[in-house]
N, C-alpha and C positions, 0 to 999 in steps of 0.2 A: 836157383834154376827154376824157370817157369815153363809151363806147358804152352802150347799154341793157344789155349783158351785163356791164358793170362793168369792162371792159378798155379801156385806152387804145388809140387807133388803131394805134400801133406794134406792140403785142402782137397785135392781130388780124391785121396783115399778116404778122408773123413766124410765127404759128400757121398761117396759110394757106399760106405758103411751105413750112413743114415738112411739112404734109400732102401737098403736091405731090411731095415727094422720093420716089424709089424706096427700097426697103429697103437697097439697096447704097449709095446716096448718103447715106442717114441713117447707116449704119454708118461710112462714110468720114469724115463730118463728126464723129461722136463720137470716132473714132480720131485724126484729124489736126487738127481745128480747134476742138474744144470748149473747150480752155483759153483760147485767144485770145478766143473769143466771150464766155466768162464774165468775162474781164477788162474787155472793152469794153462789155458790156451793163449792168453795174451802175452805179448812180448813188449819189451821196452822200446821207446823211440830210438831210431837209428843214431841220433846225435848223442843221446845218453849212453847207448851201447858203446859208441866209440870212446866216450870219456871214461867209462868203466874199463874198457879194454886197455886204454893208455895207462890208467892208474895201476891195473894189474901188472902190465908189462914192466912198469917202472919199479914195482915192488912196494908201492905206496898203499896198495889195497890187496888184502888177501881174503879169499872167500873160503869158508869151511862149513862143515855140518855141525849142528848143535841141537840140543833139545832143552826144554824147560823142565827142570827137575823139581821145582817147587815155587811157591809164591805165597806172599803174605799180604794182608790188607795194608794199604798205605794211607798216607795223609792226602786226601783228595785235593786239599787246598794247595799242595805242592805241585800239582799238575798244571801245565799251562792251559789257559782257557782258550776256546776257539770262538 
């Protein structure tokens, strides 16, 4: 759903909140929280979202929550190089 201005409702809310922040709060956000915001605000491309949706609907892909409970150093030579 898009507004008359062409922005989805979430973008309008985000813009309104940003405009209400003081200059100090904006600076703090840019300094401390920008990277986390960028990671969480982006969505996947529509074609990829459709493919993931089809895989989930067919039962070939299940998505669940998890957490890393430990890690050990490994053989760096075993990792693929880029």
